[in-house]
LUMLOTI-589602 format. One record per residue (C-alpha): x, y, z. Coordinates in steps of 0.02 Angstrom, whole numbers, padded with zeros to 5 digits, always signed. Each point is the difference from the previous one (the first is absolute). Layout:
BEGIN
XYZ ...
This chain:
BEGIN
-00002-00001+00001 +00151+00117+00032 +00042-00008-00172 -00173+00013-00081 -00010+00117-00143 +00196+00025-00002 +00125-00033-00127 +00046-00153+00113 -00144-00094-00087 +00014+00055-00172 -00127+00077-00102 -00050+00067-00169 -00004+00166-00094 -00168+00074-00052 -00025+00127-00138 -00144+00109-00038 -00093-00044-00164 -00024+00192-00029 +00168+00087+00030 +00113-00148+00031 +00041+00068+00178 +00092-00137+00094 -00020-00062+00182 +00068-00154+00108 -00125-00119+00078 +00090-00094+00124 -00059-00184+00047 -00118-00040+00154 +00055-00120+00135 -00179-00071-00002 +00012-00039+00190 -00185-00003+00067 +00070+00103+00145 +00075+00142-00109 -00090+00168+00011 +00035+00036-00175 -00037-00154-00096 -00142-00109-00058 -00126+00133-00072 -00042-00118-00138 -00043-00148+00114 -00084+00115+00119 -00120+00055-00152 -00021-00179-00061 -00060-00053+00182 -00110+00140+00019 -00093-00039-00173 -00014-00176+00052 -00079+00045+00172 -00105+00131-00077 -00070-00123-00129 -00068-00105+00141 -00090+00137+00086 -00186-00039+00023 -00132+00132-00002 -00032-00007+00196 +00052+00095+00150 +00173-00036+00058 +00070+00016+00171 +00173+00032+00059 +00066-00105+00149 +00156+00001+00089 +00078-00124+00122 +00135+00052+00122 +00114-00099+00110 +00028+00055+00176 +00164+00087+00051 +00048-00159+00095 +00012-00099-00161 +00119+00113-00092 +00165-00057+00081 -00060-00183-00052 -00031+00069-00178 +00171+00071-00013 +00083-00170+00050 -00130-00108-00098 -00068+00099-00153 -00060-00147-00106 -00095-00085+00148 -00074+00166+00063 -00050+00073-00169 -00071-00155-00054 -00104-00026+00157 -00060+00181-00013 -00057-00017-00180 -00065-00176+00021 -00093+00047+00169 -00078+00154-00085 -00065-00097-00142 -00070-00144+00126 -00092+00131+00092 -00086+00084-00143 -00048-00165-00078 -00071-00078+00164 -00098+00157+00059 -00064+00037-00175 -00049-00186-00020 -00093+00012+00168 -00197+00011-00042 -00021+00125+00152 +00111+00126-00092 -00005-00030-00184 -00006-00186-00048 +00100+00011-00161 +00166+00000-00073 +00083+00166-00028 +00146+00055-00107 +00161+00076+00099 +00157+00073-00065 +00138+00000+00146 +00161+00101-00018 +00133-00019+00138 +00070+00173+00067 +00143-00004+00136 +00020+00198+00018 -00073+00154+00074 +00016+00179-00068 +00165+00031+00077 +00064-00177-00063 -00028-00076+00170 -00018-00187+00011 -00197-00026+00006 -00052-00162-00080 -00193+00003-00055 -00101-00054-00153 -00104+00100-00108 -00148-00083-00075 -00128+00049-00130 -00168-00107+00018 -00153-00015-00112 -00160+00053+00101 -00088-00152-00036 +00036-00173-00076 -00062-00166-00067 -00116-00093+00122 +00011-00195+00017 -00143-00013-00131 +00092+00103-00128 -00097+00160+00013 +00079+00168+00030 -00033+00064+00180 +00026+00187+00041 +00065+00057+00150 -00075+00146+00103 +00033+00166-00087 +00142+00083+00087 +00050-00142+00106 +00117-00148-00032 +00023-00117+00151 -00006+00034+00189 +00182+00050+00042 +00003-00062+00172 -00044-00177-00056 +00125+00011-00141 +00129+00055+00122 -00034-00152+00114 +00005-00123-00136 +00156+00086-00076 +00089-00012+00172 -00043-00180+00022 +00064-00059-00167 +00155+00107+00007 +00043-00082+00152 -00038-00177-00051 +00117+00027-00156 +00133+00074+00118 -00018-00154+00115 +00012-00128-00157 +00162+00094-00046 +00068-00009+00164 -00045-00185+00014 +00092-00030-00170 +00158+00094+00074 -00024+00144-00120 +00009+00149+00119 +00163+00059+00049 +00030+00078+00170 -00114-00117+00104 +00082-00157+00092 -00123-00014+00142 -00172-00058-00052 -00068+00073+00172 +00062+00171-00034 -00073-00009-00182 -00166-00054+00075 +00004+00142+00128 +00029+00125-00136 -00146-00077-00113 -00113-00004+00148 +00022+00190+00032 -00027+00041-00190 -00153-00111+00006 -00082+00087+00144 +00005+00177-00091 -00118+00077-00137 +00096+00003-00174 -00033+00143-00110 -00097-00015-00162 -00056+00155-00094 -00130-00007-00133 -00105+00140-00101 -00050+00012-00178 +00139+00080-00103 -00014+00177-00032 -00009+00048-00178 -00044-00182-00062 +00099-00162-00007 +00101+00057-00152 +00079+00138+00098 +00043-00112+00145 +00066-00126-00125 +00110+00133-00081 +00058+00049+00173 +00053-00181+00042 +00090-00020-00177 +00113+00127+00052 +00074-00122+00129 -00012-00172-00095 +00167+00018-00079 +00090+00116+00110 +00023+00021+00188 -00022+00129+00130 +00045+00163-00084 -00006+00074-00177 +00130+00126-00085 -00136+00135+00025 +00012+00003+00177 +00200+00020+00000 +00013+00184+00021 +00182+00031+00058 +00170-00075+00020 +00153+00090+00066 +00137-00142-00010 -00043-00072+00172 -00188+00036+00042 -00161-00039-00096 -00154+00091+00003 -00160-00071-00055 -00188+00050+00010 -00139-00092+00100 -00180+00012+00052 -00031+00035+00185 -00167-00089+00026 +00002+00038+00186 -00010+00182-00043 -00135+00012-00130 +00107-00078-00134 +00107+00151-00020 +00158-00018-00114 +00155-00006+00087 +00193-00017-00033 +00116-00116+00099 +00191+00007-00012 +00103-00148+00051 +00179-00059-00006 +00037-00097-00156 +00042-00158+00092 -00167+00018+00103 -00103+00032-00156 +00076-00159-00078 -00023-00103+00152 -00187+00050+00001 -00019-00032-00180 +00094-00178-00001 -00129-00065+00130 -00129+00001-00148 +00105-00110-00115 -00107-00156-00018 +00081-00173+00001 +00050-00071-00173 -00156-00072-00088 -00129+00052+00135 -00171+00031-00079 -00067+00167+00073 -00161+00008-00104 -00132-00132+00036 -00165-00028-00094 -00131-00077+00109 -00177-00078-00019 -00081+00056-00177 +00172+00074-00039 +00103-00160+00018 +00098-00031-00162 -00055-00186-00016 -00191+00054-00039 +00012+00192-00009 -00072+00007-00174 -00144-00119+00020 -00060+00067+00167 +00018+00186-00059 -00108-00044-00159 -00134-00085+00124 -00004+00161+00101 -00026+00105-00157 -00142-00111-00074 -00087+00020+00177 +00025+00184+00014 -00051+00028-00185 -00162-00090+00028 -00031+00112+00150 +00030+00152-00114 +00171+00044+00069 +00123+00065-00145 +00175-00031-00019 +00131+00086+00101 +00119+00125-00061 +00179+00046+00054 +00074+00137-00104 +00183-00030-00028 +00130+00131+00059 +00021+00136-00139 +00171-00040-00094 +00107+00154-00018 +00081+00004-00169 +00193-00002+00009 +00039+00150-00110 +00171+00060-00054 +00060+00156+00092 +00062+00080-00157 -00134-00014-00127 -00149-00071+00099 -00023-00157-00107 -00050-00150+00089 +00082-00133-00116 +00157-00080+00066 +00106-00139-00085 +00127-00112+00082 +00171+00022-00064 +00164-00074+00050 +00013-00117+00152 +00145-00012+00121 +00045-00116+00142 +00034+00028+00187 +00132+00144+00033 +00015+00031-00190 -00006+00188-00052 -00158+00051-00097 +00048+00001-00188 -00019+00170-00078 -00087+00084+00150 +00095+00113+00114 -00009+00030+00192 -00175+00109-00022 -00096-00153-00046 -00164-00019+00096 -00041-00155+00108 -00182-00060-00010 -00074-00046+00154 -00186-00032-00042 +00002-00173-00067 +00081-00171+00012 
């Protein structure tokens, strides 16, 4: 990532189709944690998820781990993150299937987040869930308008399922830092006696808006370049939103080493899947179940959903204003760019 979009990774020269102005486009590192990469993958992911939206109310639901679990997560990220996402999915499936609440299978998209606004370690899972689902008889069963599922019940089921998964990981010897079973059970017992926080409300601006917000963090982690506002050679300044003070925009300055320490906490283990599709959105039957939902909703007179894609910004030449670029010479890592001097422009808006 440190070499991303630099000569160390090579690149190519682009030339304007209008005036032949040349610029250098250095290669991306394509690391999923990089704040500059993967715009095209992100756009493809958003298009796929937007195509699966149903013309129903959607709800934004957040599952948060207690602070006492955070040290365990730092030592055992795979076990804790997998338990977090799995328990959140289990809770939504179980409560939604209960006839007392909805009695149907809903669609749920879960995305793992491990950070707060100041890059602190704060593992939680964001979900986007359909406000209704398919009943066992195959009919669409709509939820109550403006209400998803009772958050207290979700919190209890989430707590029970998470601790059950964590106990299973401990029994298999997959938890570092715990040698004494009695001590582990004592800590689990304390956590099991407390209420766990689950937040749920219909997303403001519709599901497409929340989906676009979530897409910003499916292929990058914790912070984007737009929030980095200063570096004096030793300290980094970045912006954040202070939700404890009416969501005011503020700036924080950290020593460079401390900034990197905070950021690197959020680099996920290799191969870990941080986006999960549950229920109607599960990949093995996604197309068939979404088609069944649309047939049911269409029969009830509900039209198709819309998710307008983000407007694309034409990449125009700074000299003549044309938007037609052609790829010229390619060069390898650390090689000089052919035919272009040091005033070449580095692109940072695509991957």
